Structure formats: C-alpha cells, structure tokens
C-alpha positions as CSV (number, residue, x, y, z in Angstrom):
1,M,-13.8,6.2,13.0
2,T,-13.9,2.9,11.2
3,I,-14.0,1.7,7.6
4,Q,-17.7,0.8,7.9
5,E,-18.6,4.3,9.0
6,I,-17.0,5.7,5.8
7,T,-18.4,3.2,3.3
8,D,-21.6,2.5,5.3
9,T,-21.7,-1.1,4.2
10,P,-19.9,-4.2,5.6
11,P,-17.7,-6.3,3.3
12,N,-19.3,-9.4,1.9
13,T,-18.1,-12.4,4.0
14,S,-20.4,-15.0,2.5
15,A,-18.7,-18.3,1.9
16,R,-20.2,-18.4,-1.6
17,S,-18.5,-15.1,-2.6
18,S,-15.6,-15.2,-5.1
19,W,-12.0,-14.7,-4.0
20,I,-12.4,-11.0,-4.9
21,G,-15.9,-10.6,-3.4
22,S,-19.3,-10.6,-5.1
23,F,-19.1,-9.0,-8.5
24,D,-21.5,-6.5,-9.9
25,T,-21.5,-4.5,-13.1
26,A,-20.6,-1.2,-11.5
27,S,-17.5,-2.8,-10.0
28,A,-16.0,-3.1,-13.5
29,A,-16.0,0.7,-13.9
30,P,-12.4,1.2,-12.6
31,V,-11.1,-1.4,-15.0
32,I,-13.0,0.3,-17.8
33,F,-11.5,3.6,-16.7
34,L,-8.0,2.1,-16.8
35,V,-8.6,0.9,-20.4
36,L,-10.0,4.4,-21.3
37,L,-6.9,6.0,-19.8
38,I,-4.6,3.9,-21.9
39,V,-6.6,4.5,-25.1
40,G,-6.9,8.2,-24.4
41,F,-3.3,8.8,-23.7
42,S,-2.3,6.6,-26.6
43,I,-4.3,8.9,-28.9
44,A,-3.0,12.0,-27.3
45,E,0.7,10.9,-27.4
46,P,0.9,8.1,-30.0
47,A,4.7,8.4,-30.3
48,Y,5.5,8.0,-26.6
49,F,2.6,6.5,-24.6
50,P,1.7,3.2,-26.3
51,T,5.2,1.8,-26.2
52,R,6.8,-1.2,-24.5
53,E,9.2,1.0,-22.7
54,N,6.4,3.2,-21.3
55,F,4.4,0.3,-20.0
56,V,7.5,-1.2,-18.4
57,T,8.1,2.2,-16.7
58,I,4.5,2.2,-15.3
59,L,5.0,-1.4,-14.0
60,N,8.4,-0.5,-12.4
61,D,7.3,2.8,-10.9
62,G,4.1,1.4,-9.4
63,A,5.6,-1.7,-7.8
64,L,6.8,-0.2,-4.5
65,L,3.7,1.9,-4.0
66,A,1.6,-1.3,-4.7
67,L,3.6,-3.2,-2.1
68,L,3.0,-0.4,0.5
69,A,-0.7,-0.3,-0.4
70,C,-1.0,-4.1,-0.1
71,G,0.1,-3.8,3.5
72,L,-2.3,-1.0,4.1
73,T,-5.1,-3.2,2.6
74,L,-4.6,-5.8,5.4
75,V,-5.3,-3.1,8.0
76,L,-8.3,-1.9,6.0
77,V,-9.6,-5.4,5.8
78,V,-9.9,-5.6,9.6
79,G,-11.7,-2.2,9.7
80,E,-8.8,0.0,10.9
81,F,-6.6,2.7,9.5
82,D,-2.8,3.1,9.6
83,L,-1.5,6.6,9.0
84,S,2.1,5.6,9.9
85,I,2.8,3.5,6.8
86,A,4.8,6.4,5.1
87,A,6.8,7.1,8.3
88,T,7.5,3.4,8.7
89,A,8.8,3.2,5.1
90,S,11.0,6.3,5.6
91,L,12.5,4.9,8.9
92,A,13.2,1.6,7.2
93,G,15.1,3.3,4.4
94,A,17.0,5.5,6.9
95,L,18.0,2.5,9.1
96,A,19.2,0.5,6.2
97,T,21.1,3.4,4.7
98,V,22.9,4.4,7.9
99,L,23.7,0.8,8.9
100,I,25.1,-0.1,5.4
101,T,26.7,3.1,4.2
102,Q,28.0,4.6,7.5
103,L,28.5,1.6,9.8
104,G,29.5,-1.0,7.1
105,W,27.0,-3.6,8.1
106,P,26.3,-6.5,5.6
107,V,23.0,-6.0,3.7
108,P,21.3,-9.1,5.0
109,T,22.0,-8.1,8.6
110,A,20.7,-4.6,8.0
111,F,17.6,-6.0,6.4
112,L,17.0,-8.2,9.5
113,V,17.2,-5.1,11.7
114,V,14.7,-3.3,9.5
115,L,12.3,-6.3,9.8
116,A,12.8,-6.3,13.6
117,S,11.9,-2.6,13.8
118,A,8.8,-3.3,11.6
119,L,7.6,-6.0,14.0
120,I,8.0,-3.5,16.9
121,I,6.2,-0.7,15.1
122,G,3.4,-2.9,14.0
123,A,3.0,-4.5,17.5
124,F,3.1,-1.0,19.1
125,N,0.3,0.2,16.8
126,G,-1.7,-3.0,17.5
127,V,-1.4,-2.6,21.2
128,L,-2.5,1.0,21.1
129,V,-5.6,0.1,19.2
130,T,-6.6,-3.2,20.8
131,V,-5.3,-3.0,24.4
132,L,-5.5,0.8,25.1
133,E,-8.5,1.2,22.7
134,I,-7.1,4.4,21.2
135,P,-8.8,5.1,17.8
136,A,-6.5,3.9,15.0
137,L,-6.5,7.3,13.4
138,V,-5.2,9.0,16.5
139,A,-2.8,6.2,17.5
140,T,-1.1,5.9,14.1
141,I,-0.8,9.6,13.7
142,G,1.1,9.7,17.0
143,T,3.2,6.8,15.8
144,A,4.0,8.5,12.5
145,S,5.2,11.6,14.3
146,L,7.5,9.5,16.5
147,L,8.9,7.7,13.5
148,D,9.4,10.8,11.5
149,G,11.4,12.3,14.4
150,A,13.4,9.1,14.7
151,T,14.2,9.2,10.9
152,L,15.4,12.8,11.1
153,W,17.6,11.9,14.1
154,V,19.1,8.8,12.4
155,T,19.9,10.7,9.2
156,G,20.8,14.0,10.8
157,N,18.1,15.5,8.6
158,S,20.3,15.3,5.6
159,V,20.3,13.6,2.2
160,I,22.7,10.6,2.1
161,F,24.1,9.7,-1.3
162,M,27.6,8.4,-0.5
163,G,28.7,5.0,0.5
164,F,26.0,3.0,-1.2
165,T,27.5,-0.4,-2.0
166,D,26.9,-2.4,-5.2
167,A,25.5,-5.2,-3.1
168,F,22.9,-2.9,-1.5
169,I,21.9,-1.3,-4.8
170,W,21.6,-4.7,-6.4
171,Y,18.7,-5.7,-4.2
172,G,16.5,-2.9,-5.7
173,S,17.9,-2.7,-9.2
174,W,18.3,-6.2,-10.7
175,R,16.0,-6.7,-13.6
176,I,14.5,-9.2,-16.0
177,A,13.3,-8.1,-19.5
178,G,13.4,-4.5,-18.3
179,L,11.3,-5.2,-15.2
180,Q,13.1,-4.2,-12.0
181,A,13.4,-6.2,-8.8
182,P,10.5,-4.4,-6.9
183,F,8.0,-5.6,-9.5
184,F,8.9,-9.2,-8.9
185,Y,8.9,-8.7,-5.1
186,L,5.4,-7.3,-5.5
187,L,4.3,-10.1,-7.8
188,V,5.3,-12.8,-5.3
189,L,4.1,-11.1,-2.1
190,A,0.8,-9.9,-3.6
191,I,0.0,-13.4,-4.8
192,L,0.9,-14.9,-1.4
193,I,-1.2,-12.4,0.5
194,A,-4.2,-12.8,-1.8
195,I,-4.1,-16.6,-1.4
196,A,-3.7,-16.3,2.4
197,L,-6.7,-13.9,2.6
198,R,-8.9,-16.2,0.5
199,Y,-7.8,-19.7,1.4
200,T,-6.6,-19.7,5.0
201,V,-8.6,-19.7,8.2
202,T,-6.6,-16.6,9.3
203,G,-7.5,-14.7,6.1
204,R,-11.2,-15.5,6.6
205,H,-11.0,-14.4,10.2
206,L,-9.4,-11.1,9.1
207,H,-12.4,-10.4,6.8
208,A,-14.8,-11.5,9.5
209,T,-13.2,-9.1,11.9
210,G,-13.6,-6.2,9.6
211,G,-17.2,-7.2,8.7
212,N,-18.7,-7.6,12.1
213,R,-16.6,-7.7,15.3
214,A,-19.4,-8.5,17.7
215,A,-20.5,-11.5,15.6
216,S,-16.8,-12.5,15.2
217,R,-16.3,-12.5,18.9
218,M,-19.5,-14.6,19.5
219,A,-18.1,-17.0,16.9
220,G,-14.9,-17.4,18.9
221,I,-12.7,-15.4,16.6
222,R,-9.8,-13.7,18.3
223,V,-10.6,-10.2,17.1
224,N,-7.8,-8.4,18.9
225,R,-5.2,-10.8,17.7
226,N,-6.3,-10.4,14.1
227,V,-6.1,-6.6,14.4
228,L,-2.6,-6.9,15.9
229,L,-1.6,-9.3,13.1
230,A,-2.8,-6.8,10.4
231,F,-0.9,-3.9,11.9
232,V,2.3,-6.0,12.1
233,A,2.0,-7.3,8.6
234,C,1.3,-3.8,7.3
235,A,4.5,-2.5,9.1
236,V,6.6,-5.3,7.7
237,L,5.5,-4.6,4.1
238,A,6.0,-0.8,4.6
239,S,9.5,-1.5,5.9
240,I,10.3,-3.8,2.9
241,T,9.0,-1.0,0.7
242,G,11.3,1.6,2.3
243,F,14.3,-0.7,2.2
244,M,13.8,-1.6,-1.5
245,Y,13.0,2.1,-2.4
246,T,16.3,3.2,-1.0
247,A,18.3,0.4,-2.6
248,R,16.8,1.2,-6.0
249,Q,17.4,4.9,-5.7
250,G,21.0,4.6,-4.5
251,S,20.4,7.6,-2.2
252,L,18.2,8.6,0.8
253,T,16.0,11.6,1.2
254,P,14.6,11.7,4.8
255,L,10.8,11.3,4.9
256,F,10.7,10.2,1.3
257,G,7.7,8.0,2.2
258,T,5.4,11.0,2.8
259,S,4.6,11.3,-0.9
260,M,3.4,7.7,-1.0
261,M,0.7,8.1,1.7
262,L,-2.2,9.6,-0.4
263,P,-1.6,7.4,-3.5
264,A,-1.6,4.2,-1.3
265,Y,-4.9,5.1,0.3
266,A,-6.4,6.2,-3.0
267,A,-5.4,2.8,-4.6
268,A,-6.8,0.8,-1.7
269,F,-10.1,2.6,-1.7
270,L,-10.3,2.4,-5.5
271,G,-9.6,-1.3,-5.1
272,Y,-12.5,-1.5,-2.7
273,V,-14.9,-0.9,-5.6
274,T,-13.0,-2.7,-8.2
275,L,-14.1,-6.2,-9.3
276,A,-15.8,-6.7,-5.9
277,N,-19.0,-5.5,-4.2
278,R,-17.3,-3.1,-1.7
279,R,-14.6,-5.2,-0.3
280,F,-10.9,-4.6,0.2
281,H,-8.8,-7.1,-1.7
282,I,-5.2,-7.3,-3.0
283,L,-6.0,-7.5,-6.7
284,G,-8.2,-4.4,-6.5
285,T,-5.5,-2.5,-4.7
286,V,-2.8,-3.4,-7.3
287,I,-5.2,-2.3,-10.1
288,G,-5.8,0.9,-8.2
289,V,-2.1,1.6,-8.0
290,Y,-1.7,1.1,-11.8
291,I,-4.7,3.3,-12.6
292,I,-3.0,6.1,-10.6
293,G,0.4,5.3,-12.2
294,T,-1.1,5.3,-15.7
295,G,-2.9,8.5,-15.2
296,T,0.0,10.3,-13.6
297,L,2.5,9.3,-16.3
298,G,0.0,10.0,-19.0
299,L,-0.6,13.5,-17.6
300,L,3.2,14.2,-17.4
301,L,3.6,13.1,-21.1
302,I,1.0,15.6,-22.2
303,G,2.7,18.4,-20.3
304,A,0.9,18.4,-16.9
305,P,3.0,19.6,-13.9
306,A,4.9,17.2,-11.7
307,Y,2.5,17.6,-8.8
308,S,-0.3,16.0,-11.0
309,Q,0.2,12.7,-9.1
310,Q,-1.2,14.2,-5.9
311,L,-4.1,15.9,-7.8
312,F,-4.9,12.7,-9.6
313,A,-4.6,10.5,-6.5
314,G,-6.8,12.8,-4.5
315,A,-9.5,12.8,-7.3
316,V,-9.4,9.0,-7.5
317,L,-9.8,8.7,-3.7
318,I,-12.8,11.0,-3.6
319,A,-14.3,9.3,-6.7
320,A,-13.8,5.8,-5.2
321,T,-15.3,6.5,-1.7
322,G,-17.9,9.0,-2.9
323,G,-19.0,6.8,-5.8
324,S,-19.4,3.8,-3.5
325,R,-21.5,5.9,-1.1
326,V,-23.7,7.3,-3.8
327,R,-24.4,3.9,-5.3
328,H,-25.3,2.6,-1.8
329,L,-27.8,5.5,-1.2
330,L,-29.4,5.0,-4.7
331,R,-30.0,1.3,-3.9
332,K,-31.9,2.1,-0.7
C-alpha cells in the first residue's frame, strides 16, 4: 500500500508551486482549527491556558514529537511508510543510556554509536523495500519488532534511572527563555530539511519519486536511491529524538517511543492538508504536531483523562485523511 492509494491524489510537483505546495482555501482549515482551539481553551480556562508558561510548555512538549514526525515526513514524501520510527527512537535511547550510565562512555562517543545504529537501521529498511521489494508496511513492522526485542535485551526490560550524568542530561535540558534544548534542535533541523526539500535537486527528486515513480525513472531519477535516502534520514532523526528524549527525562523506560507513533502519523497527515494542496511538507507537519499538543494540553486542563492524547491524535488522523479524500471526491 502506498501514500497515493490512501490519498488518491499525487503531490503537486509543478515547478511553479510554492515551497509548501499549491495553496487552496480549504488547506487553511487546520490553521483556523488551531486558532479556534487556542481561543476555545482560553475561554474555558482563562486562568491557566492563555499564559506564557502554558505556551512555552506546548512548544517544549511538542519539539521531540515534531522532530520524529519530520523524519517520518521524508519517508511519506517518497510515497512509503515507516512503522519502525518509534522502535528506532526507543533503541537509540536505550543504547545511549546503557553506554553512558552503565559503561561510562563519554556522551559524544555514545551519540556517534547511536547515529551509526540509525544509519544501519535506515539502510536495512531501505534495502528491504527497494532491493527485496517487500512492501514498506510489512518490512518496517518486522524491523520494529526486531528493534523492540533489541531494546528489551539491552535494558534488561527494566527502567533505568541511576547513573545519568550531568553532561548527558544537559544535552536535553539546557534552555533559553524557558524554551528547552529540543525546541532549538527542532527549529534548526526543520528549517534545514524544509530548505533542502524545496531548493536542492535531491529534495525535488524526493518529491518526484513520491509523485510518479515511473515518470521519475524515465526522467533519469534514481528512485531506489531516493527511497533509501529517505529511510536513512528518517532513522537518523528518530534516533536523535530518542537520544534527546532520554537526556531530557533523565531516565529510561523501555519502548517509550511507542506512545509517539500515532501522534507522529497524525501530525504528518494533518500537515498533508495544511497550507498545501495535498502534499507532505515540514511546515505542515510541525503545525500538525502543535495542533495535537494544543488540543491535548487543553483537554487535560479542563479535566480530560490522561489518555486524551491518543484519542485526540486518532481523531485528527481520521479527519485529515478522510477530509482530504472527501474533498477529492466532491471535486470529481
């Protein structure tokens, strides 16, 4: 199953399109929805929601999810899926934690090991999909199972909260004006990825690969290489997410990444219909993350249960994909 089969419309790859895709009125709906969420929760909880501290919390809490979703977006751009992103993040956090807290490795060295593992994971997924031609859904589910098993083995299936050094925690907790380190990592990486997708030959080839592979091959574009590159980049960003998540928390719970899977997909597909005519792009994904973050925190403030994030993310995912499909059918 491919992205085009779900959305039933290829992304706009016209050279005249804007850097976020061709804009239409309906594509502003998610942004309007975000504004309405902010206004609605501000009215419902005027003493707590419309405060600087609350908005800083939303920005901080959504940063790592947004970073994970940005990596996922690259795979979606080329028309594939990656269901191993959560497991990749979990393994990255586990490797970093064990190397630093139990084996005494320096933080930079442990980080390099995490990146090396990400390259291997991404390349493995890419080879399964391009060389062995295994459907991405099947291939990455298998990879996720392998990685989850490796995470449980590395950690001994136990929570680790001892031995975290100040140097390790610093990488995920330094802050400026209340904004934590992950927000600034996201800001830099998201801008770089967005620029690369819009202004580089590789970025345009990634979009072309997701739009029409047959035409891309006829044009001389190396489709398999682009798919492989997307999987590798996705795994790297997932691993950075896992590393920074663990550093910020100062503890490790095995398989912590599982809870990030659904919100990441919901954000990416919400971004697909945000400020663009059905096209995956980084700005839309980031906006999608903060729609989910705003809705989740707002629901918690008005007394909703803790699992409201999963309910809200699921509703957003259905609305984003279903709404796009309905609009496409109405235009026929």
